[in-house]
C-alpha positions in Angstrom: -300.5 51.9 193.8 -297.4 49.5 194.4 -297.2 46.4 192.5 -294.4 43.7 193.3 -293.6 41.2 191.1 -291.4 38.1 192.1 -289.7 35.8 189.6 -288.8 32.7 191.1 -287.5 29.8 188.9 -289.5 26.7 189.1 -287.5 23.3 189.7 -287.1 21.3 186.6 -288.7 17.8 187.1 -288.3 15.2 184.5 -289.1 11.5 184.1 -286.0 9.2 183.5 -286.3 5.7 182.5 -289.0 3.8 180.5 -292.2 5.1 179.6 -295.1 3.9 182.0 -297.6 1.7 180.4 -300.6 -0.5 181.1 -300.8 -2.7 178.3 -301.1 -6.5 177.9 -297.2 -7.0 177.5 -295.6 -8.2 180.9 -293.0 -10.3 182.0 -293.0 -12.2 185.7 -290.3 -12.9 188.0 -290.0 -15.3 191.2 -289.7 -13.5 194.6 -286.2 -15.0 195.8 -284.6 -13.2 198.5 -281.8 -11.2 197.3 -282.9 -11.4 193.6 -283.2 -8.1 191.9 -285.0 -6.5 188.8 -284.0 -3.3 187.3 -283.2 -1.3 184.2 -280.6 1.2 182.9 -281.6 4.9 183.1 -279.7 7.9 181.7 -279.9 10.9 184.6 -278.2 13.3 182.3 -275.1 15.2 182.6 -276.2 17.5 185.4 -276.7 16.1 189.0 -280.4 15.3 189.7 -282.1 14.5 192.9 -284.3 11.0 192.6 -288.0 11.9 193.8 -289.8 8.7 193.0 -289.6 5.1 191.7 -292.4 4.0 189.7 -293.6 0.8 187.9 -297.1 -0.9 186.8 -297.1 -4.4 188.2 -299.8 -7.0 188.8 -299.7 -9.2 192.1 -302.0 -11.9 191.8 -301.4 -12.9 195.6 -303.8 -11.7 198.2 -301.0 -10.4 200.5 -298.5 -7.6 199.5 -295.1 -8.0 198.4 -292.2 -6.1 199.9 -289.1 -4.9 197.9 -285.9 -2.9 198.8 -284.9 0.0 196.4 -281.2 0.1 195.0 -279.8 2.5 192.4 -276.2 1.8 191.1 -273.6 3.6 189.3 -273.6 1.9 185.9 -270.5 2.3 183.7 -269.8 0.1 180.8 -272.8 -2.4 181.3 -271.4 -3.0 184.9 -273.1 -2.1 188.3 -271.1 -0.3 190.6 -271.6 1.5 193.8 -275.2 1.6 195.2 -276.2 5.2 195.7 -278.9 4.1 198.3 -277.1 4.3 201.5 -280.2 3.2 203.9 -283.0 0.2 203.5 -285.8 2.0 201.2 -288.7 -0.5 201.4 -291.6 -0.4 198.9 -294.7 -2.6 198.6 -296.6 -4.2 195.9 -300.4 -4.3 196.7 -302.6 -7.1 195.5 -304.1 -6.7 192.3 -303.0 -4.3 189.3 -301.4 -1.1 190.4 -298.8 1.3 190.0 -296.2 1.0 192.8 -294.4 4.2 193.5 -291.8 4.8 196.3 -291.3 8.0 197.5 -287.3 8.7 197.3 -287.3 12.4 197.9 -286.6 12.3 201.8 -283.3 10.4 201.1 -281.5 13.1 198.9 -280.1 10.6 196.4 -278.1 12.5 194.0 -276.9 11.1 190.6 -275.9 11.8 187.2 -275.0 9.8 184.2 -276.3 6.1 183.8 -277.7 4.4 186.7 -279.2 0.8 187.2 -282.6 1.4 189.1 -283.8 -2.0 190.6 -285.8 -3.7 193.1 -284.5 -6.6 195.4 -286.7 -9.0 197.1 -286.5 -8.7 200.8 -287.9 -12.1 201.2 -288.7 -15.4 199.4 -292.4 -16.1 198.5 -293.3 -19.3 197.0 -295.8 -19.1 194.0 -295.3 -15.3 193.9 -294.6 -14.1 190.4 -295.7 -10.7 190.0 -296.1 -9.4 186.3 -294.3 -6.3 185.2 -295.5 -3.9 182.5 -292.7 -4.2 179.6 -292.0 -2.6 176.5 -290.2 -3.9 173.5 -286.8 -2.7 172.2 -286.4 -0.2 175.0 -283.2 -1.2 176.6 -283.7 -4.5 178.1 -284.2 -5.5 181.9 -281.3 -6.6 184.0 -281.6 -9.5 186.7 -279.4 -10.3 189.5 -279.0 -13.6 190.9 -276.3 -16.1 191.8 -273.9 -13.0 192.4 -274.4 -11.8 189.1 -276.1 -9.4 186.6 -277.5 -10.5 183.4 -279.0 -8.5 180.8 -282.3 -10.0 179.1 -282.0 -8.4 175.6 -285.1 -6.7 174.0 -288.1 -6.5 176.7 -287.4 -3.8 179.4 -289.5 -3.4 182.4 -291.5 -0.1 182.6 -289.3 1.2 185.4 -289.0 5.1 185.5 -288.3 7.7 188.1 -288.9 11.3 188.6 -286.0 13.6 189.1 -285.2 17.0 189.9 -282.4 18.6 188.0 -280.2 20.3 190.6 -278.4 23.8 190.2 -275.0 23.8 190.8 
């Protein structure tokens, strides 16, 4: 009798960013073309590939709200190069849901601190989606009028699944 054993290392998958929650704490933002909402995430010292961006949101409209995904180099609280080199469009469905954008096909590789953000692709009057937030978890960054501002204590519950890369 012949027995063959194969040892294949599993890819290490981890979540970075804020933990997902569906509680009653939330914050809303107007949908204005070009404005962005994001949070600082630490991807770690080793390079990782971004697999997905996830967040809990409530869209009280009857139509879908579209957004673009951006992931910036983030050093000394300053957004630098955008690691996303092509438009990645996501959608917020009507009602309360977890928005998930598959980033794996784009092979985005990062390490260290990043600013993961969504950018509104068009202005929608009266559209103010509500994002689940946490308290004292790093804050939320907003981009409007050509500048980033940090909104202190309340951080949107954005997170990303990443795969640790072997060198």
